[in-house]
C-alpha positions as CSV (number, residue, x, y, z in Angstrom):
1,M,56.9,149.9,43.0
2,R,53.3,150.0,41.9
3,K,52.2,150.8,38.3
4,D,50.3,153.9,39.4
5,E,53.3,155.3,41.3
6,V,55.6,154.8,38.2
7,I,53.2,156.7,36.0
8,S,52.7,159.6,38.5
9,E,56.4,160.0,39.0
10,Y,56.9,160.2,35.2
11,K,54.3,163.0,34.9
12,E,55.9,165.0,37.8
13,S,59.3,164.8,36.2
14,E,57.9,166.3,33.0
15,I,56.5,169.2,35.0
16,S,59.7,169.9,36.9
17,G,61.8,169.8,33.6
18,D,63.8,166.7,34.3
19,K,64.4,164.7,31.2
20,L,63.8,161.1,31.7
21,D,64.0,158.5,28.9
22,L,62.5,155.1,29.0
23,V,65.4,152.7,28.5
24,T,63.5,149.5,29.2
25,P,59.9,148.8,29.9
26,A,60.9,148.0,33.5
27,A,63.2,150.9,34.5
28,L,63.5,154.7,34.0
29,S,66.8,156.6,33.9
30,T,68.0,160.1,33.4
31,A,68.9,161.5,30.0
32,S,72.0,159.9,28.4
33,E,74.0,160.3,25.3
34,S,72.3,157.3,23.7
35,P,69.3,158.0,21.4
36,P,65.9,157.7,23.0
37,V,64.0,154.5,22.5
38,P,60.3,154.3,21.9
39,A,58.0,154.4,24.8
40,A,57.1,151.1,26.4
41,P,53.6,149.6,25.9
42,R,51.2,149.8,28.7
43,I,50.7,146.1,28.7
44,L,54.1,144.5,29.3
45,L,55.1,141.1,28.0
46,V,55.5,138.2,30.4
47,N,59.3,138.2,30.3
48,Q,59.3,141.9,31.2
49,Q,56.7,142.0,34.0
50,A,58.9,140.5,36.6
51,N,61.3,143.6,36.5
52,A,58.5,146.2,36.7
53,L,55.9,144.4,38.8
54,P,56.9,142.0,41.6
55,E,53.5,140.3,41.6
56,G,53.9,139.4,37.9
57,L,50.8,138.5,35.9
58,N,48.4,138.9,38.8
59,R,48.7,142.7,38.5
60,L,47.7,142.8,34.9
61,A,44.2,143.5,33.7
62,P,42.0,140.7,32.4
63,S,42.3,142.1,28.8
64,A,46.1,141.7,29.0
65,I,45.7,138.0,30.0
66,F,43.4,137.4,27.0
67,Q,45.8,139.0,24.6
68,Q,48.7,137.0,26.0
69,I,46.7,133.8,25.4
70,L,46.1,134.8,21.8
71,R,49.8,135.5,21.2
72,T,51.1,132.2,22.7
73,P,49.0,129.0,22.7
74,P,48.8,127.5,26.2
75,S,50.8,124.4,27.0
76,A,48.7,121.3,27.4
77,K,50.5,120.4,30.6
78,T,50.6,123.7,32.5
79,S,47.6,125.6,31.3
80,K,44.0,125.1,32.1
81,V,42.8,127.0,29.1
82,F,41.6,124.8,26.2
83,L,40.9,125.9,22.6
84,K,38.1,124.2,20.6
85,R,39.4,122.4,17.5
86,K,37.3,122.7,14.3
87,S,35.7,119.6,13.0
88,A,37.5,118.0,10.1
89,D,34.2,116.9,8.5
90,V,33.3,120.3,7.2
91,Y,30.5,120.4,4.7
92,R,31.9,121.7,1.4
93,G,28.8,121.8,-0.6
94,F,26.9,119.4,-2.9
95,D,28.9,116.7,-4.6
96,P,27.9,116.6,-8.4
97,F,28.5,112.8,-8.5
98,D,25.7,112.3,-6.1
99,R,23.3,113.0,-8.9
100,V,25.0,110.6,-11.3
101,S,23.9,106.9,-11.2
102,D,26.3,104.0,-10.8
103,E,25.5,102.9,-14.4
104,I,26.7,106.2,-15.9
105,I,29.9,106.2,-13.8
106,L,30.5,102.6,-14.9
107,R,30.1,103.7,-18.5
108,I,32.7,106.4,-18.0
109,F,35.1,103.9,-16.4
110,H,34.8,101.7,-19.5
111,Q,36.7,104.5,-21.4
112,L,39.6,104.7,-19.0
113,P,42.8,102.7,-19.0
114,R,43.3,100.1,-16.3
115,H,45.9,102.0,-14.3
116,T,43.6,105.1,-14.2
117,M,40.7,103.0,-12.9
118,C,43.0,101.7,-10.1
119,T,43.6,105.3,-9.2
120,C,39.9,106.1,-9.2
121,A,39.3,103.2,-6.8
122,L,41.2,105.2,-4.1
123,V,38.8,108.2,-4.3
124,C,35.9,106.8,-2.2
125,R,34.2,103.6,-1.3
126,R,31.5,104.0,-4.0
127,W,34.1,104.3,-6.7
128,A,36.0,101.4,-5.4
129,R,32.9,99.3,-5.6
130,I,32.1,100.4,-9.1
131,V,35.7,99.8,-10.3
132,C,35.4,96.2,-9.2
133,D,32.5,95.6,-11.5
134,L,32.8,92.4,-13.5
135,S,32.3,94.1,-16.9
136,L,35.5,96.1,-16.5
137,W,37.8,93.2,-16.1
138,R,36.6,90.6,-18.6
139,R,39.6,90.8,-20.9
140,M,43.2,91.4,-19.7
141,D,46.4,91.4,-21.8
142,F,49.7,91.2,-19.9
143,G,51.8,89.8,-22.7
144,G,55.5,90.4,-22.3
145,R,55.1,92.1,-18.9
146,P,56.3,91.0,-15.4
147,L,53.7,90.3,-12.8
148,K,54.7,91.0,-9.2
149,V,53.9,88.7,-6.3
150,G,50.2,88.3,-5.7
151,I,49.1,90.2,-8.8
152,L,47.8,87.2,-10.7
153,K,45.5,86.2,-7.9
154,I,44.0,89.7,-7.7
155,L,43.4,89.6,-11.5
156,L,41.4,86.4,-11.2
157,E,39.5,87.8,-8.2
158,R,38.3,90.6,-10.5
159,G,36.5,88.1,-12.6
160,V,38.7,87.9,-15.7
161,E,37.4,85.7,-18.5
162,V,40.1,86.1,-21.2
163,L,43.7,86.4,-19.9
164,R,46.8,86.7,-22.1
165,L,50.1,86.1,-20.3
166,N,52.2,85.4,-23.4
167,K,56.0,85.8,-22.7
168,S,55.3,87.3,-19.3
169,E,57.1,86.6,-16.1
170,I,55.0,85.6,-13.0
171,M,56.8,86.1,-9.7
172,G,56.1,84.3,-6.4
173,D,53.5,81.7,-5.7
174,F,49.8,81.8,-6.4
175,T,49.0,81.8,-2.6
176,S,51.2,84.9,-2.1
177,T,49.6,88.2,-1.2
178,V,50.5,91.7,-2.4
179,D,51.1,94.6,-0.1
180,G,48.1,96.8,0.2
181,A,45.6,94.1,-0.7
182,P,41.9,95.0,0.0
183,D,40.3,93.9,3.2
184,P,38.3,90.7,2.3
185,K,35.5,91.8,4.7
186,R,34.9,95.1,3.0
187,S,36.1,94.6,-0.6
188,P,33.8,93.2,-3.3
189,L,36.6,91.0,-4.5
190,S,36.3,87.3,-3.5
191,E,37.4,83.9,-4.6
192,D,34.0,83.3,-6.0
193,R,35.0,85.4,-9.0
194,M,38.1,83.4,-9.7
195,Y,36.0,80.6,-11.4
196,R,35.1,82.7,-14.5
197,L,38.2,82.2,-16.5
198,Q,37.5,80.7,-20.0
199,M,40.6,81.5,-22.1
200,L,44.2,81.3,-20.8
201,D,47.3,81.9,-22.9
202,M,50.5,81.2,-21.1
203,S,52.7,80.5,-24.1
204,M,56.4,80.9,-23.4
205,C,55.6,82.2,-20.0
206,N,58.3,82.2,-17.3
207,V,56.3,80.6,-14.5
208,K,56.6,77.8,-12.0
209,T,54.8,74.5,-12.6
210,S,53.3,74.7,-9.2
211,M,51.8,78.1,-10.1
212,V,50.1,76.6,-13.2
213,E,48.7,73.8,-11.1
214,A,47.3,76.2,-8.6
215,I,45.7,78.4,-11.3
216,L,44.0,75.4,-12.9
217,K,42.2,74.5,-9.7
218,F,40.1,77.7,-10.2
219,C,39.2,77.1,-13.9
220,P,36.2,74.8,-14.1
221,Y,34.8,76.6,-17.0
222,L,38.1,76.9,-19.0
223,R,37.5,76.2,-22.7
224,K,40.9,77.1,-24.3
225,I,44.4,76.9,-22.9
226,S,47.9,77.3,-24.3
227,L,50.9,76.1,-22.4
228,E,53.3,76.2,-25.3
229,N,57.0,75.9,-24.4
230,I,56.3,75.5,-20.6
231,P,57.6,72.5,-18.6
232,V,54.7,70.3,-17.6
233,T,54.2,67.2,-15.6
234,E,51.9,64.2,-15.8
235,Q,50.1,65.4,-12.7
236,L,49.5,68.8,-14.2
237,L,47.9,67.3,-17.3
238,T,45.8,65.1,-15.1
239,N,44.5,68.1,-13.2
240,V,43.7,69.8,-16.5
241,G,41.5,66.9,-17.5
242,F,39.7,66.6,-14.2
243,T,39.2,70.3,-13.3
244,S,38.3,71.6,-16.8
245,P,35.8,69.3,-18.5
246,Y,34.7,71.9,-21.0
247,L,38.0,72.2,-22.8
248,D,37.8,72.3,-26.6
249,T,41.3,73.7,-27.4
250,V,44.6,72.5,-25.9
251,N,48.0,73.7,-27.1
252,L,51.0,71.8,-25.7
253,A,53.5,72.5,-28.5
254,M,57.2,72.2,-27.4
255,C,56.1,71.2,-23.9
256,Q,58.6,68.9,-22.1
257,G,57.0,66.3,-19.9
258,V,54.0,65.3,-22.0
259,T,53.1,61.7,-21.5
260,F,50.4,59.3,-22.8
261,K,48.7,59.1,-19.3
262,G,48.4,62.8,-19.1
263,L,46.9,63.2,-22.6
264,K,44.6,60.2,-21.9
265,C,43.1,62.0,-18.9
266,I,42.5,65.1,-21.0
267,I,40.9,63.2,-23.9
268,E,38.7,61.1,-21.7
269,H,37.4,63.8,-19.5
270,C,37.0,66.6,-22.1
271,P,34.3,65.3,-24.6
272,S,34.3,68.7,-26.4
273,L,38.0,68.5,-27.4
274,S,38.3,69.5,-31.1
275,H,41.7,71.2,-31.4
276,L,44.9,69.6,-30.2
277,N,48.6,70.6,-30.7
278,I,51.2,68.2,-29.4
279,A,54.0,69.2,-31.8
280,W,57.7,68.8,-30.8
281,T,56.8,67.3,-27.4
282,G,59.5,64.6,-27.5
283,M,57.1,61.7,-26.8
284,S,58.3,58.2,-27.4
285,H,57.1,56.1,-30.4
286,R,54.9,54.0,-28.2
287,D,53.3,57.0,-26.5
288,I,52.5,58.5,-29.9
289,Q,50.9,55.2,-31.1
290,E,48.7,55.0,-28.0
291,V,47.6,58.6,-28.3
292,I,46.6,58.1,-31.9
293,K,44.4,55.2,-30.9
294,I,42.4,57.2,-28.4
295,L,42.0,60.4,-30.3
296,P,38.4,61.7,-30.2
297,E,36.2,61.2,-33.3
298,Q,35.1,64.9,-33.3
299,L,38.6,66.2,-33.5
300,L,38.8,69.0,-36.2
301,S,42.5,70.0,-36.1
302,L,45.6,68.2,-35.1
303,D,49.3,69.1,-35.0
304,M,51.8,66.2,-34.5
305,S,54.8,67.8,-36.3
306,G,58.3,67.2,-35.1
307,S,57.8,63.5,-34.5
308,R,60.8,62.6,-36.7
309,N,60.9,58.9,-37.3
310,K,58.3,58.0,-34.6
311,I,55.3,58.1,-37.0
312,S,54.8,55.5,-39.6
313,D,52.3,55.0,-42.5
314,E,50.3,52.5,-40.3
315,D,49.9,55.2,-37.7
316,I,48.6,57.7,-40.3
317,E,46.1,55.1,-41.5
318,T,44.9,54.5,-37.9
319,L,44.7,58.3,-37.5
320,C,42.5,58.7,-40.6
321,H,40.1,56.1,-39.4
322,Q,40.0,57.5,-35.8
323,C,39.4,61.1,-36.8
324,P,37.6,61.3,-40.1
325,R,36.4,64.9,-39.5
326,L,39.8,66.4,-39.5
327,R,40.0,69.8,-41.3
328,D,43.5,70.8,-40.4
329,L,46.4,68.3,-40.2
330,D,50.1,69.0,-39.6
331,I,52.5,66.1,-39.7
332,S,55.6,68.0,-40.8
333,D,59.1,66.6,-40.0
334,S,57.9,63.0,-40.2
335,T,60.7,61.5,-42.2
336,E,59.3,57.9,-42.3
337,L,56.1,58.8,-44.1
338,T,55.7,57.8,-47.8
339,G,53.1,58.0,-50.5
340,A,50.9,55.4,-48.7
341,S,50.1,58.0,-46.1
342,I,48.9,60.3,-48.9
343,D,46.6,57.6,-50.2
344,S,45.1,57.0,-46.7
345,I,44.5,60.8,-46.3
346,C,42.8,61.1,-49.7
347,E,40.5,58.1,-49.0
348,N,39.4,59.0,-45.5
349,L,39.8,62.7,-44.8
350,T,37.2,64.1,-47.2
351,C,36.7,67.3,-45.1
352,L,40.4,68.3,-45.0
353,R,41.0,71.9,-45.8
354,R,44.7,72.4,-44.8
355,I,47.6,70.0,-44.7
356,S,51.3,70.5,-43.9
357,L,53.9,68.0,-45.0
358,S,57.0,70.1,-44.7
359,R,60.3,68.2,-44.7
360,C,58.7,64.8,-45.1
361,Y,61.5,63.8,-47.4
362,S,60.2,60.3,-48.2
363,I,57.1,61.6,-49.9
364,S,57.6,62.1,-53.7
365,P,56.2,65.1,-55.6
366,Q,54.2,62.7,-57.7
367,A,52.3,61.5,-54.6
368,L,51.4,65.1,-53.7
369,V,49.4,65.4,-56.9
370,N,46.9,62.9,-55.5
371,L,45.9,65.5,-53.0
372,T,43.8,67.1,-55.8
373,N,41.2,64.4,-55.2
374,I,40.2,66.1,-51.9
375,R,37.7,68.7,-53.1
376,S,37.6,70.7,-49.8
377,L,41.4,71.0,-49.7
378,A,42.6,74.6,-50.1
379,T,46.1,74.9,-48.6
380,I,49.2,72.7,-49.0
381,N,52.5,73.4,-47.2
382,V,55.5,71.4,-48.4
383,F,58.5,73.5,-47.3
384,G,61.9,72.0,-47.8
385,M,60.8,69.0,-49.9
386,M,61.8,70.1,-53.4
387,R,63.9,72.7,-55.3
388,D,62.5,75.9,-56.6
389,S,62.1,74.7,-60.2
390,S,60.1,71.6,-59.0
391,L,58.1,73.8,-56.7
392,M,57.1,76.2,-59.5
393,A,56.0,73.2,-61.6
394,L,53.9,71.9,-58.7
395,E,52.3,75.3,-58.2
396,G,51.5,75.5,-61.9
397,Y,49.7,72.1,-61.7
398,L,47.9,72.9,-58.4
399,K,46.6,76.3,-59.4
400,R,43.5,76.2,-57.2
401,F,45.5,75.5,-54.1
402,K,47.6,77.8,-51.9
403,V,51.0,76.3,-51.8
404,N,53.5,77.2,-49.1
405,R,51.6,80.2,-47.9
406,E,51.7,79.3,-44.1
407,P,55.2,78.5,-42.8
408,F,53.9,78.2,-39.2
409,S,51.2,76.1,-37.8
410,T,48.0,77.7,-36.5
411,V,46.5,74.6,-34.9
412,A,45.2,75.4,-31.4
413,R,47.5,78.4,-31.1
414,P,45.9,81.5,-29.6
415,T,47.7,84.1,-31.8
416,P,48.6,83.1,-35.3
417,S,51.8,84.7,-36.7
418,N,49.9,86.1,-39.8
419,E,47.5,88.2,-37.7
420,K,48.2,91.9,-37.8
421,V,46.0,92.5,-34.7
422,V,46.8,90.8,-31.5
423,K,44.1,88.3,-30.8
424,I,43.6,85.3,-28.5
425,W,41.6,82.7,-30.3
426,N,39.9,85.3,-32.5
427,V,39.1,87.5,-29.4
428,I,40.8,90.8,-28.8
429,P,42.2,90.5,-25.3
430,K,42.1,94.3,-24.7
431,D,38.6,95.4,-23.8
432,G,38.5,99.1,-24.2
433,P,41.6,101.4,-24.0
434,V,45.1,100.1,-23.7
435,V,46.1,98.8,-20.3
């Protein structure tokens, strides 16, 4: 039945008085007890056209086809109609940062914490390039924090000059990479920046010896290093001497594995060495004697405490002739020393400012009085050598001296215990806001 015939029949039924209700858009019936339904639309849906029109969609007007396309998107496999997709690169207006120079953005980044700068690096390529500027990463403090695999290498690639890793835990190896590392072809980070490290504090750090050896290969300009309480090897000390000729401060306190050959390489290849701490290293008596004989003349501070009965008065006399410029000397816990060592110190170390003789039980209090002959001397530490009454009498006699004011040695140590502000060799490791 054609569409025109259906409409004409519906009009004739109205004239004749027959009541016809539209039950469905596809069929007409006489009046029934059910309530009438709304009239069907002129343009039938696709699932209703087969009942009313045998020819289906071919009988509909072109406008109906267009409306049907708008209602249901065409299938990519069956339809030949294609909709144009809008471009994703829509111009959203002028970017205010286009008017700001890189120098101003860099100055803003200097006021941000490190983790915020890492987030800013994900905004665009321009910001990523600015975030990698050398001035933003000169000083880093990761004391007491764990470093995941590959993080240490990325830090050195950013051009760090002062790095504090005190009591931190370094995971993995130095050659390990981190997930999401930048593409070396597009990132400004490179291994050329890794050679800028000058101060390294790894005191009491939980790290592999192989990791330390790998780091030192990229430190030709290293000036100060602290490996306190870290197991070392003779090969590691040899690498320190060969790869870092500009060293002036070396802290090896409580390091197990220190030998004469390793120290000899450092002393011979580091002509600027002026601060050395080899306290409580457990070296043999022979190694200590050989080390004293080759100590540099320009040495300013030396800590050889904890040697027990391995240092004699003859060794102290040799030390005084070998290093006459000493200003700070710590020979605590040397039980074999007597008043003869005090006489050698007073005769040769005329520039001495601080001396520590704690728990040197063989030195009498009368011998300590001879230290007043050193005009430059200001601090004397004699913990555990006398009772409180004798100590008070000594303090009364040595009024111009500071007696027992420093229980811990500060020789070559990056962060002295009496400092209120965390510093690494008098340099604040945090450059700008807190990390």
